[in-house]
Biopython code that builds the backbone (N, CA, C, O; Angstrom):
import numpy as np
from Bio.PDB.StructureBuilder import StructureBuilder

atoms = [
    (1, "MET", "N", (5.492, -0.015, -5.789)),
    (1, "MET", "CA", (6.065, -0.379, -7.055)),
    (1, "MET", "C", (6.079, -1.895, -7.206)),
    (1, "MET", "O", (5.910, -2.416, -8.308)),
    (2, "MET", "N", (6.280, -2.600, -6.099)),
    (2, "MET", "CA", (6.319, -4.055, -6.149)),
    (2, "MET", "C", (4.989, -4.617, -6.643)),
    (2, "MET", "O", (4.965, -5.485, -7.516)),
    (3, "GLU", "N", (3.883, -4.123, -6.087)),
    (3, "GLU", "CA", (2.581, -4.630, -6.507)),
    (3, "GLU", "C", (2.286, -4.275, -7.961)),
    (3, "GLU", "O", (1.704, -5.079, -8.691)),
    (4, "LEU", "N", (2.682, -3.084, -8.383)),
    (4, "LEU", "CA", (2.491, -2.712, -9.784)),
    (4, "LEU", "C", (3.321, -3.614, -10.692)),
    (4, "LEU", "O", (2.839, -4.066, -11.731)),
    (5, "SER", "N", (4.558, -3.873, -10.303)),
    (5, "SER", "CA", (5.415, -4.756, -11.098)),
    (5, "SER", "C", (4.840, -6.160, -11.176)),
    (5, "SER", "O", (4.875, -6.792, -12.232)),
    (6, "ALA", "N", (4.316, -6.644, -10.076)),
    (6, "ALA", "CA", (3.743, -7.991, -10.058)),
    (6, "ALA", "C", (2.531, -8.106, -10.980)),
    (6, "ALA", "O", (2.277, -9.165, -11.555)),
    (7, "GLY", "N", (1.792, -7.016, -11.115)),
    (7, "GLY", "CA", (0.589, -7.047, -11.942)),
    (7, "GLY", "C", (0.813, -6.680, -13.397)),
    (7, "GLY", "O", (-0.117, -6.757, -14.200)),
    (8, "ALA", "N", (2.025, -6.284, -13.753)),
    (8, "ALA", "CA", (2.323, -5.856, -15.134)),
    (8, "ALA", "C", (2.708, -7.074, -15.971)),
    (8, "ALA", "O", (3.887, -7.410, -16.083)),
    (9, "SER", "N", (1.716, -7.726, -16.552)),
    (9, "SER", "CA", (1.990, -8.962, -17.295)),
    (9, "SER", "C", (2.425, -8.707, -18.733)),
    (9, "SER", "O", (3.141, -9.524, -19.311)),
    (10, "ALA", "N", (2.012, -7.607, -19.312)),
    (10, "ALA", "CA", (2.385, -7.299, -20.702)),
    (10, "ALA", "C", (3.705, -6.531, -20.732)),
    (10, "ALA", "O", (3.969, -5.706, -19.856)),
    (11, "GLU", "N", (4.526, -6.802, -21.733)),
    (11, "GLU", "CA", (5.821, -6.134, -21.853)),
    (11, "GLU", "C", (5.660, -4.614, -21.934)),
    (11, "GLU", "O", (6.458, -3.878, -21.355)),
    (12, "LEU", "N", (4.638, -4.142, -22.646)),
    (12, "LEU", "CA", (4.413, -2.703, -22.756)),
    (12, "LEU", "C", (4.131, -2.087, -21.383)),
    (12, "LEU", "O", (4.618, -1.001, -21.068)),
    (13, "ASP", "N", (3.344, -2.789, -20.579)),
    (13, "ASP", "CA", (3.059, -2.305, -19.224)),
    (13, "ASP", "C", (4.332, -2.252, -18.387)),
    (13, "ASP", "O", (4.548, -1.293, -17.645)),
    (14, "ARG", "N", (5.178, -3.277, -18.500)),
    (14, "ARG", "CA", (6.433, -3.299, -17.749)),
    (14, "ARG", "C", (7.355, -2.165, -18.199)),
    (14, "ARG", "O", (8.032, -1.543, -17.380)),
    (15, "LYS", "N", (7.374, -1.907, -19.498)),
    (15, "LYS", "CA", (8.198, -0.813, -20.022)),
    (15, "LYS", "C", (7.720, 0.532, -19.469)),
    (15, "LYS", "O", (8.530, 1.355, -19.043)),
    (16, "ARG", "N", (6.421, 0.745, -19.478)),
    (16, "ARG", "CA", (5.863, 1.994, -18.942)),
    (16, "ARG", "C", (6.174, 2.135, -17.456)),
    (16, "ARG", "O", (6.528, 3.213, -16.979)),
    (17, "LEU", "N", (6.039, 1.047, -16.750)),
    (17, "LEU", "CA", (6.301, 1.075, -15.311)),
    (17, "LEU", "C", (7.774, 1.370, -15.030)),
    (17, "LEU", "O", (8.084, 2.118, -14.103)),
    (18, "ARG", "N", (8.676, 0.801, -15.810)),
    (18, "ARG", "CA", (10.103, 1.113, -15.638)),
    (18, "ARG", "C", (10.350, 2.605, -15.841)),
    (18, "ARG", "O", (11.142, 3.207, -15.117)),
    (19, "GLY", "N", (9.679, 3.199, -16.817)),
    (19, "GLY", "CA", (9.816, 4.635, -17.047)),
    (19, "GLY", "C", (9.310, 5.455, -15.873)),
    (19, "GLY", "O", (9.943, 6.428, -15.465)),
    (20, "ILE", "N", (8.175, 5.059, -15.337)),
    (20, "ILE", "CA", (7.613, 5.755, -14.173)),
    (20, "ILE", "C", (8.554, 5.612, -12.984)),
    (20, "ILE", "O", (8.836, 6.589, -12.289)),
    (21, "MET", "N", (9.038, 4.400, -12.751)),
    (21, "MET", "CA", (9.929, 4.167, -11.611)),
    (21, "MET", "C", (11.227, 4.961, -11.761)),
    (21, "MET", "O", (11.735, 5.503, -10.780)),
    (22, "ALA", "N", (11.762, 5.033, -12.967)),
    (22, "ALA", "CA", (12.986, 5.808, -13.197)),
    (22, "ALA", "C", (12.754, 7.289, -12.909)),
    (22, "ALA", "O", (13.601, 7.949, -12.307)),
    (23, "SER", "N", (11.611, 7.806, -13.339)),
    (23, "SER", "CA", (11.282, 9.210, -13.081)),
    (23, "SER", "C", (11.150, 9.483, -11.592)),
    (23, "SER", "O", (11.653, 10.489, -11.093)),
    (24, "PHE", "N", (10.476, 8.590, -10.886)),
    (24, "PHE", "CA", (10.311, 8.762, -9.446)),
    (24, "PHE", "C", (11.652, 8.664, -8.737)),
    (24, "PHE", "O", (11.922, 9.445, -7.824)),
    (25, "ALA", "N", (12.496, 7.723, -9.135)),
    (25, "ALA", "CA", (13.813, 7.563, -8.506)),
    (25, "ALA", "C", (14.670, 8.805, -8.753)),
    (25, "ALA", "O", (15.352, 9.285, -7.848)),
    (26, "LYS", "N", (14.630, 9.313, -9.964)),
    (26, "LYS", "CA", (15.441, 10.482, -10.339)),
    (26, "LYS", "C", (15.077, 11.702, -9.492)),
    (26, "LYS", "O", (15.950, 12.489, -9.125)),
    (27, "THR", "N", (13.805, 11.855, -9.186)),
    (27, "THR", "CA", (13.356, 13.015, -8.417)),
    (27, "THR", "C", (13.267, 12.744, -6.911)),
    (27, "THR", "O", (12.829, 13.601, -6.144)),
    (28, "GLY", "N", (13.689, 11.543, -6.496)),
    (28, "GLY", "CA", (13.667, 11.209, -5.076)),
    (28, "GLY", "C", (12.271, 11.026, -4.512)),
    (28, "GLY", "O", (12.024, 11.326, -3.344)),
    (29, "ARG", "N", (11.354, 10.533, -5.339)),
    (29, "ARG", "CA", (9.954, 10.405, -4.920)),
    (29, "ARG", "C", (9.544, 8.977, -4.593)),
    (29, "ARG", "O", (8.352, 8.669, -4.589)),
    (30, "ILE", "N", (10.499, 8.099, -4.319)),
    (30, "ILE", "CA", (10.155, 6.740, -3.903)),
    (30, "ILE", "C", (10.211, 6.700, -2.380)),
    (30, "ILE", "O", (11.234, 7.015, -1.771)),
    (31, "LEU", "N", (9.106, 6.311, -1.787)),
    (31, "LEU", "CA", (8.966, 6.307, -0.329)),
    (31, "LEU", "C", (9.152, 4.885, 0.187)),
    (31, "LEU", "O", (8.487, 3.958, -0.277)),
    (32, "LEU", "N", (10.048, 4.719, 1.137)),
    (32, "LEU", "CA", (10.262, 3.430, 1.783)),
    (32, "LEU", "C", (9.671, 3.472, 3.184)),
    (32, "LEU", "O", (9.797, 4.486, 3.871)),
    (33, "PRO", "N", (9.027, 2.390, 3.622)),
    (33, "PRO", "CA", (8.468, 2.382, 4.973)),
    (33, "PRO", "C", (9.571, 2.534, 6.018)),
    (33, "PRO", "O", (10.635, 1.924, 5.915)),
    (34, "SER", "N", (9.298, 3.346, 7.007)),
    (34, "SER", "CA", (10.248, 3.539, 8.110)),
    (34, "SER", "C", (10.037, 2.457, 9.169)),
    (34, "SER", "O", (9.091, 1.672, 9.095)),
    (35, "VAL", "N", (10.925, 2.432, 10.145)),
    (35, "VAL", "CA", (10.789, 1.504, 11.263)),
    (35, "VAL", "C", (9.467, 1.754, 11.991)),
    (35, "VAL", "O", (8.782, 0.810, 12.384)),
    (36, "VAL", "N", (9.116, 3.016, 12.168)),
    (36, "VAL", "CA", (7.860, 3.371, 12.838)),
    (36, "VAL", "C", (6.669, 2.846, 12.039)),
    (36, "VAL", "O", (5.722, 2.318, 12.622)),
    (37, "VAL", "N", (6.704, 2.982, 10.718)),
    (37, "VAL", "CA", (5.612, 2.484, 9.871)),
    (37, "VAL", "C", (5.484, 0.972, 10.013)),
    (37, "VAL", "O", (4.370, 0.457, 10.104)),
    (38, "TYR", "N", (6.603, 0.254, 10.035)),
    (38, "TYR", "CA", (6.543, -1.204, 10.217)),
    (38, "TYR", "C", (5.927, -1.563, 11.566)),
    (38, "TYR", "O", (5.133, -2.500, 11.652)),
    (39, "GLU", "N", (6.280, -0.837, 12.608)),
    (39, "GLU", "CA", (5.708, -1.095, 13.928)),
    (39, "GLU", "C", (4.203, -0.832, 13.920)),
    (39, "GLU", "O", (3.426, -1.649, 14.415)),
    (40, "GLU", "N", (3.792, 0.307, 13.357)),
    (40, "GLU", "CA", (2.362, 0.624, 13.251)),
    (40, "GLU", "C", (1.641, -0.428, 12.413)),
    (40, "GLU", "O", (0.514, -0.811, 12.730)),
    (41, "ALA", "N", (2.282, -0.894, 11.351)),
    (41, "ALA", "CA", (1.661, -1.897, 10.478)),
    (41, "ALA", "C", (1.372, -3.180, 11.246)),
    (41, "ALA", "O", (0.315, -3.786, 11.076)),
    (42, "GLY", "N", (2.303, -3.589, 12.084)),
    (42, "GLY", "CA", (2.067, -4.781, 12.903)),
    (42, "GLY", "C", (0.842, -4.619, 13.782)),
    (42, "GLY", "O", (0.042, -5.544, 13.922)),
    (43, "ASN", "N", (0.698, -3.438, 14.377)),
    (43, "ASN", "CA", (-0.468, -3.171, 15.230)),
    (43, "ASN", "C", (-1.756, -3.167, 14.416)),
    (43, "ASN", "O", (-2.765, -3.720, 14.854)),
    (44, "VAL", "N", (-1.734, -2.550, 13.237)),
    (44, "VAL", "CA", (-2.927, -2.519, 12.381)),
    (44, "VAL", "C", (-3.295, -3.932, 11.942)),
    (44, "VAL", "O", (-4.470, -4.297, 11.966)),
    (45, "LEU", "N", (-2.319, -4.722, 11.546)),
    (45, "LEU", "CA", (-2.598, -6.095, 11.103)),
    (45, "LEU", "C", (-3.182, -6.932, 12.239)),
    (45, "LEU", "O", (-4.112, -7.709, 12.023)),
    (46, "ARG", "N", (-2.642, -6.777, 13.444)),
    (46, "ARG", "CA", (-3.184, -7.492, 14.603)),
    (46, "ARG", "C", (-4.634, -7.110, 14.839)),
    (46, "ARG", "O", (-5.475, -7.969, 15.104)),
    (47, "ARG", "N", (-4.925, -5.812, 14.741)),
    (47, "ARG", "CA", (-6.289, -5.335, 14.972)),
    (47, "ARG", "C", (-7.237, -5.770, 13.852)),
    (47, "ARG", "O", (-8.406, -6.051, 14.114)),
    (48, "LEU", "N", (-6.750, -5.830, 12.608)),
    (48, "LEU", "CA", (-7.590, -6.325, 11.505)),
    (48, "LEU", "C", (-7.967, -7.787, 11.730)),
    (48, "LEU", "O", (-9.095, -8.191, 11.447)),
    (49, "GLN", "N", (-7.034, -8.567, 12.233)),
    (49, "GLN", "CA", (-7.340, -9.964, 12.539)),
    (49, "GLN", "C", (-8.388, -10.065, 13.645)),
    (49, "GLN", "O", (-9.345, -10.833, 13.542)),
    (50, "ALA", "N", (-8.198, -9.293, 14.685)),
    (50, "ALA", "CA", (-9.082, -9.384, 15.851)),
    (50, "ALA", "C", (-10.473, -8.830, 15.580)),
    (50, "ALA", "O", (-11.466, -9.426, 15.997)),
    (51, "SER", "N", (-10.559, -7.697, 14.889)),
    (51, "SER", "CA", (-11.856, -7.032, 14.768)),
    (51, "SER", "C", (-12.592, -7.325, 13.466)),
    (51, "SER", "O", (-13.814, -7.190, 13.401)),
    (52, "ARG", "N", (-11.860, -7.724, 12.430)),
    (52, "ARG", "CA", (-12.513, -7.917, 11.136)),
    (52, "ARG", "C", (-12.322, -9.324, 10.580)),
    (52, "ARG", "O", (-12.751, -9.616, 9.463)),
    (53, "GLY", "N", (-11.690, -10.183, 11.346)),
    (53, "GLY", "CA", (-11.571, -11.583, 10.960)),
    (53, "GLY", "C", (-10.610, -11.877, 9.817)),
    (53, "GLY", "O", (-10.695, -12.937, 9.198)),
    (54, "TYR", "N", (-9.696, -10.953, 9.528)),
    (54, "TYR", "CA", (-8.710, -11.211, 8.478)),
    (54, "TYR", "C", (-7.799, -12.353, 8.904)),
    (54, "TYR", "O", (-7.426, -12.458, 10.072)),
    (55, "ASN", "N", (-7.445, -13.202, 7.956)),
    (55, "ASN", "CA", (-6.489, -14.278, 8.178)),
    (55, "ASN", "C", (-5.200, -13.879, 7.472)),
    (55, "ASN", "O", (-5.182, -13.742, 6.249)),
    (56, "LEU", "N", (-4.136, -13.692, 8.220)),
    (56, "LEU", "CA", (-2.890, -13.193, 7.642)),
    (56, "LEU", "C", (-2.022, -14.275, 7.020)),
    (56, "LEU", "O", (-0.988, -13.968, 6.426)),
    (57, "THR", "N", (-2.421, -15.535, 7.144)),
    (57, "THR", "CA", (-1.668, -16.598, 6.497)),
    (57, "THR", "C", (-1.783, -16.414, 4.991)),
    (57, "THR", "O", (-2.873, -16.506, 4.427)),
    (58, "GLY", "N", (-0.652, -16.153, 4.344)),
    (58, "GLY", "CA", (-0.641, -15.942, 2.899)),
    (58, "GLY", "C", (-1.253, -14.629, 2.460)),
    (58, "GLY", "O", (-1.603, -14.474, 1.290)),
    (59, "ALA", "N", (-1.393, -13.668, 3.383)),
    (59, "ALA", "CA", (-2.044, -12.393, 3.069)),
    (59, "ALA", "C", (-1.013, -11.326, 2.712)),
    (59, "ALA", "O", (-1.054, -10.218, 3.247)),
    (60, "ASN", "N", (-0.094, -11.656, 1.813)),
    (60, "ASN", "CA", (0.959, -10.710, 1.448)),
    (60, "ASN", "C", (0.393, -9.409, 0.905)),
    (60, "ASN", "O", (0.918, -8.334, 1.198)),
    (61, "SER", "N", (-0.662, -9.492, 0.126)),
    (61, "SER", "CA", (-1.248, -8.295, -0.466)),
    (61, "SER", "C", (-1.771, -7.351, 0.615)),
    (61, "SER", "O", (-1.583, -6.138, 0.524)),
    (62, "LEU", "N", (-2.417, -7.896, 1.623)),
    (62, "LEU", "CA", (-2.929, -7.066, 2.714)),
    (62, "LEU", "C", (-1.780, -6.407, 3.471)),
    (62, "LEU", "O", (-1.856, -5.227, 3.812)),
    (63, "VAL", "N", (-0.729, -7.158, 3.732)),
    (63, "VAL", "CA", (0.440, -6.598, 4.411)),
    (63, "VAL", "C", (0.993, -5.428, 3.601)),
    (63, "VAL", "O", (1.296, -4.370, 4.154)),
    (64, "ASN", "N", (1.123, -5.622, 2.293)),
    (64, "ASN", "CA", (1.608, -4.550, 1.421)),
    (64, "ASN", "C", (0.665, -3.349, 1.463)),
    (64, "ASN", "O", (1.120, -2.206, 1.513)),
    (65, "ASP", "N", (-0.640, -3.598, 1.443)),
    (65, "ASP", "CA", (-1.614, -2.506, 1.471)),
    (65, "ASP", "C", (-1.506, -1.695, 2.762)),
    (65, "ASP", "O", (-1.605, -0.469, 2.736)),
    (66, "VAL", "N", (-1.306, -2.373, 3.877)),
    (66, "VAL", "CA", (-1.145, -1.673, 5.156)),
    (66, "VAL", "C", (0.122, -0.815, 5.121)),
    (66, "VAL", "O", (0.110, 0.329, 5.574)),
    (67, "LEU", "N", (1.206, -1.362, 4.587)),
    (67, "LEU", "CA", (2.448, -0.585, 4.479)),
    (67, "LEU", "C", (2.265, 0.622, 3.564)),
    (67, "LEU", "O", (2.775, 1.705, 3.854)),
    (68, "ILE", "N", (1.546, 0.441, 2.468)),
    (68, "ILE", "CA", (1.270, 1.555, 1.550)),
    (68, "ILE", "C", (0.456, 2.635, 2.273)),
    (68, "ILE", "O", (0.797, 3.817, 2.216)),
    (69, "ALA", "N", (-0.609, 2.226, 2.945)),
    (69, "ALA", "CA", (-1.482, 3.180, 3.633)),
    (69, "ALA", "C", (-0.724, 3.959, 4.702)),
    (69, "ALA", "O", (-0.843, 5.181, 4.787)),
    (70, "LEU", "N", (0.048, 3.260, 5.507)),
    (70, "LEU", "CA", (0.738, 3.927, 6.607)),
    (70, "LEU", "C", (1.924, 4.757, 6.125)),
    (70, "LEU", "O", (2.242, 5.785, 6.723)),
    (71, "SER", "N", (2.576, 4.324, 5.055)),
    (71, "SER", "CA", (3.658, 5.136, 4.475)),
    (71, "SER", "C", (3.093, 6.422, 3.901)),
    (71, "SER", "O", (3.666, 7.495, 4.091)),
    (72, "ALA", "N", (1.967, 6.320, 3.199)),
    (72, "ALA", "CA", (1.318, 7.521, 2.663)),
    (72, "ALA", "C", (0.916, 8.449, 3.803)),
    (72, "ALA", "O", (1.118, 9.661, 3.724)),
    (73, "ARG", "N", (0.355, 7.888, 4.843)),
    (73, "ARG", "CA", (-0.060, 8.680, 6.014)),
    (73, "ARG", "C", (1.130, 9.420, 6.613)),
    (73, "ARG", "O", (0.997, 10.561, 7.057)),
    (74, "SER", "N", (2.289, 8.774, 6.627)),
    (74, "SER", "CA", (3.468, 9.370, 7.268)),
    (74, "SER", "C", (3.935, 10.644, 6.574)),
    (74, "SER", "O", (4.624, 11.459, 7.188)),
    (75, "ILE", "N", (3.572, 10.831, 5.305)),
    (75, "ILE", "CA", (3.962, 12.053, 4.586)),
    (75, "ILE", "C", (2.750, 12.897, 4.184)),
    (75, "ILE", "O", (2.891, 13.890, 3.471)),
    (76, "GLY", "N", (1.567, 12.501, 4.641)),
    (76, "GLY", "CA", (0.360, 13.264, 4.331)),
    (76, "GLY", "C", (-0.170, 13.053, 2.921)),
    (76, "GLY", "O", (-0.941, 13.870, 2.418)),
    (77, "ALA", "N", (0.241, 11.958, 2.278)),
    (77, "ALA", "CA", (-0.196, 11.669, 0.911)),
    (77, "ALA", "C", (-1.542, 10.939, 0.917)),
    (77, "ALA", "O", (-1.954, 10.380, 1.934)),
    (78, "THR", "N", (-2.203, 10.953, -0.210)),
    (78, "THR", "CA", (-3.470, 10.252, -0.402)),
    (78, "THR", "C", (-3.224, 8.965, -1.167)),
    (78, "THR", "O", (-2.516, 8.963, -2.174)),
    (79, "VAL", "N", (-3.799, 7.877, -0.696)),
    (79, "VAL", "CA", (-3.764, 6.607, -1.421)),
    (79, "VAL", "C", (-4.909, 6.629, -2.420)),
    (79, "VAL", "O", (-6.058, 6.867, -2.048)),
    (80, "ILE", "N", (-4.601, 6.382, -3.678)),
    (80, "ILE", "CA", (-5.614, 6.286, -4.732)),
    (80, "ILE", "C", (-5.611, 4.857, -5.210)),
    (80, "ILE", "O", (-4.585, 4.358, -5.672)),
    (81, "THR", "N", (-6.761, 4.181, -5.105)),
    (81, "THR", "CA", (-6.815, 2.750, -5.379)),
    (81, "THR", "C", (-8.196, 2.330, -5.868)),
    (81, "THR", "O", (-9.181, 3.052, -5.713)),
    (82, "GLN", "N", (-8.235, 1.146, -6.462)),
    (82, "GLN", "CA", (-9.506, 0.501, -6.782)),
    (82, "GLN", "C", (-9.853, -0.549, -5.726)),
    (82, "GLN", "O", (-10.959, -1.090, -5.724)),
    (83, "ASN", "N", (-8.919, -0.832, -4.839)),
    (83, "ASN", "CA", (-9.090, -1.864, -3.814)),
    (83, "ASN", "C", (-9.833, -1.288, -2.612)),
    (83, "ASN", "O", (-9.247, -1.041, -1.557)),
    (84, "GLU", "N", (-11.111, -1.085, -2.793)),
    (84, "GLU", "CA", (-11.915, -0.448, -1.750)),
    (84, "GLU", "C", (-11.975, -1.285, -0.479)),
    (84, "GLU", "O", (-11.794, -0.751, 0.616)),
    (85, "ARG", "N", (-12.227, -2.585, -0.601)),
    (85, "ARG", "CA", (-12.463, -3.440, 0.558)),
    (85, "ARG", "C", (-11.321, -3.369, 1.568)),
    (85, "ARG", "O", (-11.544, -3.065, 2.740)),
    (86, "ASP", "N", (-10.108, -3.647, 1.117)),
    (86, "ASP", "CA", (-8.993, -3.705, 2.060)),
    (86, "ASP", "C", (-8.626, -2.331, 2.604)),
    (86, "ASP", "O", (-8.387, -2.185, 3.802)),
    (87, "PHE", "N", (-8.576, -1.320, 1.736)),
    (87, "PHE", "CA", (-8.150, -0.008, 2.204)),
    (87, "PHE", "C", (-9.181, 0.643, 3.117)),
    (87, "PHE", "O", (-8.803, 1.358, 4.045)),
    (88, "VAL", "N", (-10.462, 0.418, 2.885)),
    (88, "VAL", "CA", (-11.491, 0.941, 3.795)),
    (88, "VAL", "C", (-11.390, 0.222, 5.144)),
    (88, "VAL", "O", (-11.571, 0.841, 6.192)),
    (89, "SER", "N", (-11.104, -1.077, 5.117)),
    (89, "SER", "CA", (-10.910, -1.811, 6.375)),
    (89, "SER", "C", (-9.713, -1.272, 7.145)),
    (89, "SER", "O", (-9.780, -1.077, 8.359)),
    (90, "ILE", "N", (-8.621, -1.033, 6.430)),
    (90, "ILE", "CA", (-7.427, -0.463, 7.072)),
    (90, "ILE", "C", (-7.762, 0.903, 7.652)),
    (90, "ILE", "O", (-7.367, 1.220, 8.774)),
    (91, "GLN", "N", (-8.486, 1.705, 6.893)),
    (91, "GLN", "CA", (-8.862, 3.047, 7.334)),
    (91, "GLN", "C", (-9.738, 2.993, 8.588)),
    (91, "GLN", "O", (-9.714, 3.919, 9.399)),
    (92, "GLY", "N", (-10.505, 1.924, 8.749)),
    (92, "GLY", "CA", (-11.313, 1.762, 9.956)),
    (92, "GLY", "C", (-10.481, 1.528, 11.206)),
    (92, "GLY", "O", (-10.960, 1.728, 12.322)),
    (93, "ILE", "N", (-9.240, 1.105, 11.022)),
    (93, "ILE", "CA", (-8.321, 0.870, 12.139)),
    (93, "ILE", "C", (-7.409, 2.081, 12.350)),
    (93, "ILE", "O", (-7.184, 2.515, 13.480)),
    (94, "GLN", "N", (-6.886, 2.620, 11.239)),
    (94, "GLN", "CA", (-5.950, 3.742, 11.305)),
    (94, "GLN", "C", (-6.296, 4.737, 10.203)),
    (94, "GLN", "O", (-6.357, 4.369, 9.030)),
    (95, "SER", "N", (-6.519, 5.978, 10.568)),
    (95, "SER", "CA", (-6.926, 6.958, 9.572)),
    (95, "SER", "C", (-5.773, 7.297, 8.616)),
    (95, "SER", "O", (-4.607, 7.346, 9.009)),
    (96, "PHE", "N", (-6.135, 7.526, 7.365)),
    (96, "PHE", "CA", (-5.228, 8.010, 6.338)),
    (96, "PHE", "C", (-6.100, 8.527, 5.203)),
    (96, "PHE", "O", (-7.284, 8.199, 5.126)),
    (97, "LYS", "N", (-5.518, 9.332, 4.327)),
    (97, "LYS", "CA", (-6.278, 9.885, 3.210)),
    (97, "LYS", "C", (-6.436, 8.822, 2.134)),
    (97, "LYS", "O", (-5.468, 8.179, 1.729)),
    (98, "LEU", "N", (-7.682, 8.647, 1.675)),
    (98, "LEU", "CA", (-7.994, 7.584, 0.728)),
    (98, "LEU", "C", (-8.950, 8.098, -0.325)),
    (98, "LEU", "O", (-9.915, 8.798, -0.019)),
    (99, "GLU", "N", (-8.674, 7.743, -1.573)),
    (99, "GLU", "CA", (-9.588, 8.000, -2.666)),
    (99, "GLU", "C", (-9.751, 6.702, -3.449)),
    (99, "GLU", "O", (-8.789, 6.170, -4.002)),
    (100, "VAL", "N", (-10.974, 6.207, -3.487)),
    (100, "VAL", "CA", (-11.280, 4.986, -4.229)),
    (100, "VAL", "C", (-11.809, 5.384, -5.602)),
    (100, "VAL", "O", (-12.725, 6.199, -5.720)),
    (101, "VAL", "N", (-11.218, 4.797, -6.634)),
    (101, "VAL", "CA", (-11.633, 5.083, -8.008)),
    (101, "VAL", "C", (-12.195, 3.820, -8.629)),
    (101, "VAL", "O", (-11.866, 2.704, -8.229)),
    (102, "ALA", "N", (-13.055, 4.024, -9.620)),
    (102, "ALA", "CA", (-13.669, 2.878, -10.298)),
    (102, "ALA", "C", (-12.775, 2.329, -11.379)),
    (102, "ALA", "O", (-13.138, 1.362, -12.049)),
]
sb = StructureBuilder()
sb.init_structure("model")
sb.init_model(0)
sb.init_chain("A")
sb.init_seg("    ")
for serial, (resi, resn, name, xyz) in enumerate(atoms, 1):
    if name == "N":
        sb.init_residue(resn, " ", resi, " ")
    sb.init_atom(name, np.array(xyz, "f"), 0.0, 1.0, " ", f" {name:<3s}", serial, name[0])
structure = sb.get_structure()
């Protein structure tokens, strides 16, 4: 939700997103990363640096993407994204369900 909020520059988009977030909150469908997910994320980020040359200085988006991927994995959900590069790289380190859309 944080990344969606950050990218919602138009008031109409922010209004729609607030509605979506309210619906998800009402039904208990907002997933927060667990302690285990944070630990796994640290390992994935370390491995991305070592094997794929990622620089984590100022890489907040990548950190968020790893948390999204591993949180989805923890409940068996599929990540649906247009961000093929980062999520495929993450998937090369830790498996999770991924669908890339155009």
